[in-house]
C-alpha positions in Angstrom: -20.6 5.3 7.0 -18.1 2.8 8.4 -17.2 1.6 4.9 -16.8 5.1 3.6 -14.4 6.1 6.5 -12.4 2.9 6.1 -12.0 3.4 2.4 -11.0 7.0 2.9 -8.3 6.1 5.4 -6.9 3.3 3.2 -6.9 5.5 0.1 -5.3 8.4 1.9 -2.6 6.2 3.4 -1.9 4.7 0.1 -1.6 8.1 -1.5 0.7 9.6 1.2 2.9 6.5 1.1 3.3 6.7 -2.7 3.9 10.4 -2.7 6.1 10.9 0.3 7.8 7.5 0.6 7.7 6.2 -3.0 5.9 3.0 -1.8 3.3 2.2 -4.4 1.8 -1.1 -2.9 -0.2 -1.1 0.2 -2.8 -3.7 1.3 -5.4 -3.3 4.0 -6.8 -5.9 6.3 -10.1 -4.7 8.0 -10.7 -5.3 11.7 -7.1 -6.6 12.1 -4.9 -5.0 14.7 -1.6 -6.2 15.8 -0.1 -5.4 19.2 3.6 -5.2 19.7 5.6 -4.0 22.7 7.7 -1.7 20.6 5.3 0.7 18.9 4.7 4.4 18.7 1.0 5.5 19.0 0.1 8.8 17.5 -3.5 10.1 18.1 -5.1 12.6 15.8 -8.2 14.2 17.4 -11.2 14.9 15.1 -13.8 17.7 15.8 -16.8 18.8 13.9 -19.6 16.6 12.5 -17.6 13.7 13.8 -15.8 13.8 17.1 -13.2 11.4 18.5 -9.8 10.2 17.5 -7.8 8.1 15.1 -4.9 6.2 16.7 -2.0 5.4 14.3 0.0 2.5 15.6 3.5 2.4 14.1 5.8 -0.4 15.1 9.3 0.9 15.8 10.8 -0.9 12.7 8.2 0.7 10.5 8.8 4.1 12.0 12.5 3.9 11.6 12.1 2.8 7.9 9.7 5.7 7.2 12.0 8.3 8.6 15.1 6.8 6.9 13.3 7.1 3.5 12.0 10.6 4.3 15.3 12.0 5.7 18.0 9.8 4.1 19.4 9.3 7.6 19.7 6.1 9.6 18.2 6.0 13.1 18.8 3.3 15.7 15.9 4.2 18.0 12.8 6.3 18.2 13.7 9.8 19.3 12.0 13.3 19.1 12.9 13.7 15.4 11.4 10.2 14.5 8.3 10.9 16.5 7.8 14.3 15.0 8.2 12.9 11.4 5.7 10.0 11.9 3.3 12.4 13.6 3.4 14.5 10.5 2.7 11.5 8.3 -0.4 10.7 10.5 -1.4 14.4 10.3 -1.2 14.4 6.5 -3.1 11.2 6.1 -5.9 12.5 8.5 -6.1 15.8 6.7 -6.5 14.0 3.3 -9.2 11.8 4.8 -11.2 14.8 6.1 -10.8 16.7 2.9 -12.2 13.7 1.0 -15.1 13.4 3.4 -15.8 17.2 3.2 -16.7 16.7 -0.5 -20.0 15.5 0.8 -22.0 17.2 3.5 -19.6 16.3 6.4 -17.4 19.0 7.9 -14.6 18.0 10.3 -11.2 19.3 11.3 -8.2 17.7 12.9 -6.3 18.5 16.1 -2.5 18.4 16.3 -1.0 15.0 16.6 -0.1 13.8 20.1 1.8 10.7 21.2 -0.6 8.7 23.4 -2.4 5.4 23.9 -6.2 5.4 23.1 -8.8 6.1 25.7 -10.1 2.6 26.3 -12.8 3.7 28.7 -14.8 5.8 26.3 -17.6 4.4 24.0 -17.9 5.3 20.3 -20.7 4.7 17.9 -18.3 4.4 15.0 -15.4 2.1 15.9 -13.3 0.2 13.4 -9.7 -0.8 12.9 -7.5 -2.0 10.2 -3.9 -3.0 9.5 -2.2 -1.6 6.4 0.7 -3.6 5.1 3.5 -2.0 3.1 7.0 -3.0 1.9 8.5 -1.3 4.9 6.2 -2.7 7.6 2.6 -2.4 9.0 0.6 0.4 10.3 -2.6 -0.1 12.2 -5.4 2.4 12.5 -8.0 2.5 15.2 -10.9 4.8 14.2 -13.0 5.9 17.2 -15.7 8.5 16.4 -19.1 9.7 17.5 -21.5 11.8 15.4 -21.8 15.3 16.8 -25.1 16.1 18.3 -26.4 19.4 17.0 -28.8 21.2 19.2 -31.5 23.3 17.7 -31.4 26.1 20.3 
């Protein structure tokens, strides 16, 4: 399950970056997460057969590069427009992942993106992370999910 999720996120990120940003080359590094002071964290909640969240960690430089490519405008700092644009990228990637996973027997949906740090106090049965490197910077993903418990009542 972990490998399938990981591959789905890497494939979806690669596809979205190629389609929306014209960046064909991405490389993934499993279980590698960077921490930097200047980053924007976007959380996408997941509900259904899997429940939890995916945290997308975008360094400020990566965020500004992404939005510059998407909009054709230069930005000096992360503002509401930049946050909204990178939230939409995270939303599209997550939607693509859950669509790919729904081809099997798994049914999930995503919640709207929110800017927040992950809930460190909660435990997850499926927890993995990776760093995806691109020509315009890195993006790190923290996948934190539990399988939904279905009652037979």
